[in-house]
C-alpha positions as CSV (number, residue, x, y, z in Angstrom):
1,M,-0.3,-0.1,0.3
2,K,2.7,2.4,0.8
3,K,4.7,1.4,-2.3
4,T,1.4,2.1,-4.6
5,W,1.1,5.8,-2.4
6,L,4.7,6.8,-2.8
7,L,4.4,5.7,-6.9
8,A,1.2,8.1,-7.0
9,I,2.9,11.0,-5.4
10,V,6.0,10.2,-8.0
11,T,3.9,10.4,-10.8
12,T,1.8,13.6,-9.8
13,L,5.4,15.3,-9.7
14,I,6.4,14.2,-12.8
15,L,3.2,15.4,-14.4
16,I,3.7,18.9,-12.6
17,V,7.0,19.1,-13.7
18,A,6.4,18.4,-17.2
19,A,3.2,21.2,-17.2
20,C,5.9,23.8,-16.0
21,G,8.1,23.0,-19.0
22,K,5.2,23.8,-21.2
23,E,4.5,26.9,-19.8
24,E,8.0,28.3,-19.7
25,A,8.3,27.2,-23.6
26,N,5.2,29.3,-24.4
27,P,7.1,32.6,-24.2
28,S,9.7,31.8,-26.8
29,D,7.5,30.4,-28.8
30,V,5.2,33.5,-29.2
31,D,8.5,35.8,-29.3
32,G,9.4,33.8,-32.0
33,N,6.3,34.4,-34.2
34,A,5.8,38.0,-33.0
35,S,5.9,40.3,-36.1
36,T,6.9,44.3,-35.8
37,P,4.1,46.4,-36.8
38,P,5.4,47.9,-40.5
39,D,6.5,51.7,-40.9
40,L,4.1,54.0,-42.2
41,L,4.9,55.5,-46.1
42,T,7.7,58.4,-45.8
43,L,7.0,61.9,-46.9
44,E,9.2,64.1,-49.2
45,T,8.0,67.3,-50.2
46,E,9.2,70.4,-53.1
47,V,7.3,73.8,-53.7
48,S,8.2,76.4,-55.9
49,Y,6.2,79.6,-57.1
50,D,6.2,81.5,-60.2
51,A,5.3,84.6,-59.9
52,K,5.1,85.4,-63.4
53,L,2.6,82.8,-64.6
54,K,1.0,82.9,-61.1
55,Q,1.6,79.3,-60.6
56,L,2.5,77.1,-57.1
57,S,3.7,74.0,-58.0
58,A,4.1,71.0,-55.2
59,T,5.9,67.6,-55.8
60,V,4.6,65.0,-53.4
61,S,6.9,61.8,-52.9
62,M,5.9,59.0,-50.8
63,T,8.1,55.8,-50.3
64,N,7.5,52.3,-48.6
65,P,10.3,51.9,-46.3
66,N,9.4,48.3,-45.3
67,E,11.4,45.5,-46.5
68,N,7.9,43.7,-47.2
69,P,5.3,44.6,-49.5
70,V,2.7,46.8,-47.6
71,K,-1.2,47.4,-47.9
72,V,-1.6,51.1,-48.6
73,T,-5.4,52.5,-48.3
74,F,-6.7,56.0,-49.3
75,N,-10.3,57.1,-48.4
76,S,-10.6,59.1,-51.4
77,S,-8.9,59.8,-54.8
78,Q,-7.2,62.7,-52.6
79,R,-3.0,61.6,-51.7
80,F,-2.3,64.0,-49.7
81,Q,-3.5,67.5,-48.0
82,M,-1.7,70.8,-48.4
83,T,-2.1,74.2,-46.7
84,L,-0.5,77.1,-47.8
85,L,-0.6,79.8,-45.2
86,N,1.1,83.8,-44.9
87,G,1.7,84.0,-41.6
88,D,-1.3,82.5,-39.7
89,T,-3.6,83.2,-42.4
90,T,-4.5,80.5,-44.8
91,V,-4.2,81.5,-48.2
92,F,-4.7,78.1,-49.7
93,D,-6.4,74.8,-48.8
94,Y,-5.9,71.9,-51.4
95,G,-8.5,69.9,-49.8
96,K,-11.0,72.5,-50.0
97,E,-10.3,74.0,-52.9
98,Y,-10.4,70.8,-55.3
99,M,-12.6,68.2,-55.6
100,F,-12.3,64.7,-54.7
101,T,-13.7,61.1,-55.2
102,E,-15.0,59.5,-52.1
103,S,-14.2,55.9,-53.3
104,I,-11.7,54.0,-51.0
105,V,-8.7,53.0,-52.8
106,E,-6.6,50.2,-51.8
107,E,-3.0,49.3,-53.4
108,T,-0.4,47.0,-52.5
109,W,3.3,48.8,-52.5
110,A,6.2,46.8,-53.0
111,P,9.4,47.2,-50.7
112,G,11.0,50.1,-51.5
113,E,8.4,51.3,-53.8
114,K,8.0,55.0,-54.3
115,K,5.5,57.2,-56.1
116,V,5.5,60.8,-56.8
117,F,2.7,63.3,-56.9
118,D,2.9,66.8,-59.1
119,E,0.6,69.3,-59.0
120,V,0.4,72.5,-60.2
121,F,-2.2,75.3,-58.6
122,P,-3.0,78.8,-60.2
123,L,-2.7,81.0,-57.5
124,S,-1.9,85.1,-57.4
125,L,0.4,85.6,-54.5
126,E,0.9,89.0,-53.1
127,A,4.9,89.8,-51.4
128,G,5.7,87.7,-48.3
129,D,6.9,84.8,-46.4
130,Y,4.7,81.6,-47.4
131,T,4.6,78.0,-45.0
132,V,3.3,75.0,-47.2
133,N,2.3,71.9,-44.4
134,F,2.0,68.9,-45.8
135,V,-0.5,65.4,-44.6
136,S,0.4,62.4,-45.8
137,L,-3.4,60.5,-46.4
138,A,-2.0,56.9,-47.0
139,Q,-2.7,54.6,-44.1
140,V,-0.6,51.4,-43.7
141,E,-2.4,48.3,-42.6
142,G,-0.9,47.1,-39.4
143,A,0.7,49.9,-38.9
144,T,0.5,52.8,-35.9
145,E,-1.7,55.5,-36.7
146,M,-0.1,58.6,-36.8
147,A,0.3,61.5,-39.0
148,V,3.1,62.0,-41.7
149,T,3.9,65.6,-42.1
150,D,6.3,67.7,-43.7
151,Q,6.7,71.6,-44.3
152,Q,8.2,73.8,-46.9
153,S,8.8,77.5,-46.8
154,F,9.3,79.9,-49.7
155,T,9.2,84.0,-50.1
156,V,7.9,85.7,-52.7
157,Q,9.8,88.7,-53.3
158,A,7.9,92.4,-54.1
159,D,10.2,93.0,-57.5
160,D,8.7,89.4,-58.6
161,V,5.0,90.5,-58.3
162,A,3.9,91.8,-61.7
163,T,1.9,95.1,-61.5
164,E,-0.5,95.5,-63.8
165,E,-0.3,98.7,-65.6
166,P,-3.3,100.8,-66.1
167,T,-4.4,100.8,-70.2
168,E,-6.2,103.3,-72.1
169,E,-9.5,102.8,-72.5
170,T,-10.5,101.5,-76.3
171,T,-13.0,101.3,-78.0
172,E,-12.6,97.8,-79.4
173,E,-15.4,95.5,-78.7
174,P,-14.1,92.0,-76.5
175,T,-13.5,89.2,-78.0
176,D,-14.6,85.6,-76.7
177,E,-11.1,84.0,-76.1
178,P,-11.3,80.7,-74.9
179,S,-10.2,80.1,-71.1
180,E,-7.3,77.6,-71.0
181,Q,-5.9,76.3,-67.0
182,P,-2.6,75.9,-66.9
183,A,-1.7,72.3,-67.3
184,Q,-2.2,69.6,-64.6
185,T,-1.0,66.4,-63.5
186,D,-2.5,63.8,-61.7
187,G,-2.3,60.1,-61.4
188,A,-1.7,58.2,-64.9
189,F,-2.6,61.7,-66.8
190,R,0.2,64.2,-67.4
191,D,0.1,67.6,-68.4
192,V,-3.8,67.8,-69.0
193,T,-4.6,71.3,-70.8
194,I,-8.2,72.4,-70.6
195,K,-9.4,75.6,-72.7
196,L,-13.3,76.4,-71.8
197,N,-14.7,78.6,-74.4
198,G,-18.3,79.2,-73.5
199,N,-19.9,76.1,-73.5
200,A,-17.2,73.8,-75.2
201,I,-14.4,72.1,-73.5
202,D,-11.5,71.0,-75.2
203,V,-9.2,68.6,-73.7
204,S,-5.9,67.5,-74.1
205,G,-2.7,65.4,-72.3
206,Y,-0.6,62.5,-72.4
207,T,-1.2,59.0,-70.8
208,D,0.1,55.3,-70.5
209,V,-3.1,53.8,-70.2
210,E,-4.8,52.2,-73.2
211,E,-8.5,53.6,-73.0
212,F,-10.4,55.4,-70.2
213,E,-13.7,57.1,-69.4
214,W,-14.1,61.3,-68.6
215,S,-16.8,62.9,-67.0
216,V,-17.8,66.4,-65.9
217,S,-19.6,67.7,-63.0
218,D,-19.6,70.1,-60.5
219,G,-19.0,67.9,-57.4
220,H,-22.9,67.4,-57.2
221,S,-24.4,67.3,-60.7
222,L,-23.2,65.6,-63.8
223,Y,-22.9,68.1,-66.8
224,A,-21.2,65.1,-69.2
225,Q,-19.3,61.9,-69.7
226,G,-17.7,59.4,-72.1
227,A,-15.0,57.5,-73.3
228,A,-11.7,58.9,-75.0
229,E,-9.1,57.0,-77.4
230,V,-5.1,57.5,-76.8
231,T,-3.1,57.2,-79.6
232,S,0.9,57.1,-79.1
233,G,0.4,58.0,-75.6
234,G,-1.6,61.4,-76.2
235,F,-5.1,61.8,-76.2
236,T,-7.6,65.3,-77.4
237,F,-11.4,65.4,-77.4
238,G,-13.9,67.9,-76.9
239,V,-16.8,68.4,-74.7
240,L,-20.2,70.2,-75.1
241,L,-22.3,71.2,-72.5
242,D,-26.4,72.3,-72.7
243,E,-25.2,75.6,-71.8
244,E,-22.5,77.5,-70.7
245,P,-22.0,77.0,-66.9
246,P,-22.7,80.1,-64.6
247,A,-19.7,82.6,-63.8
248,G,-18.3,81.5,-60.3
249,K,-19.1,77.6,-60.7
250,T,-16.4,75.2,-60.3
251,L,-16.3,72.7,-62.8
252,F,-14.3,69.3,-62.5
253,L,-12.8,66.9,-65.2
254,E,-12.6,63.4,-63.9
255,L,-10.8,60.8,-66.1
256,T,-10.7,57.0,-65.1
257,P,-8.9,54.3,-66.6
258,I,-10.4,51.1,-67.0
259,G,-10.0,49.6,-63.6
260,G,-7.8,52.2,-62.8
261,D,-7.9,55.1,-60.3
262,V,-10.2,58.5,-60.8
263,A,-8.0,61.6,-61.6
264,S,-9.4,64.8,-61.1
265,F,-8.9,68.1,-62.8
266,R,-9.9,71.7,-62.4
267,I,-11.7,73.5,-65.3
268,Q,-12.7,77.0,-63.9
């Protein structure tokens, strides 16, 4: 009877020691399988202002610094937010002045992959010191949620600001010259030129996509839509609206590659 009782105690001790060994092994297993959260995309920016052309140019570069591919999400077609300040006064707000589609964009970025976004904004700036604040709108799956920002500054000299000299009154009747926006670049479309003449819109530019669809709207109402052909990397097409847009009404042209992301351009 004593031997049986002793054997039971020894067996119990062996089971306890084995269980402790397993519990000690678990932390190392967990540590071995633990993954480090990925880093957010890096942000690099450049700005310049041409006082004669009255254009602000911005170049925004985003790079995947991780050694593995990452899933990147944008909640709209806007890739970054940009705010132009003169002292404490906001002179230009990219997110408020331009229209963006609200569809969610999901992309997979390879290790080290870099994308560059070039924008040109028609702005008439007075002499002074300016600050440009950038915020990346890219969300990386699994990364810590925080804003990636950058800041640039530039000065507009008084001598660079063109002053309009008074002109003598003439009896010549005004001619209806087409209004042409500076060339714009967004996504897969480069050097897009838009000419507005009454209710007619002429569009031209360059792209590497084979086909795309286009639409004209004011952010709420759709005025026209269609498709355009690409020849040797270039495209040209015209849009005829039912009536001339009211003065001061902002219109936008959206170009959408088949299965691609929407690019938005300001018409007026």
